[in-house]
C-alpha angles and dihedrals in degrees: 000000000000104000139131114214149160120223112247117237133152091286094050090045090057097040094051098033094242125168093219135054101212138055136064116292110208109226139158119264120254088256092053095263109161120259090225118037113231111253094012125131089261092050093048090049091053099250112157141200111277093029113129114220104216101175141004113210089341095308111127117233113226138154088266093044105037125188090249091062094044095050092053088071090068137066133224108278094031115129117233133190111218119197106209137180113222122173090344094307123112116220139163121240126188118221134178108221118236134202118310 
């Protein structure tokens, strides 16, 4: 997918002022690495830094079911529907998964 994220829990919800307590918040790395890798599946699909990925193909992302575990069930070239939260609005974005 080509994203850097932190899993949202109660602490992250409070710290970042989020309306939800689950999902994967796309943020830059501590060394300034981009939240969304240029040219990646996420970039091509229009996913942006500060988006929260809530679900992948209907599967909820939580601390006990992280995005990294969910994405392993798919192969490069598979299409995925990501439910994201952007500026308080939920929306679905289609992405074609790339190489791991």
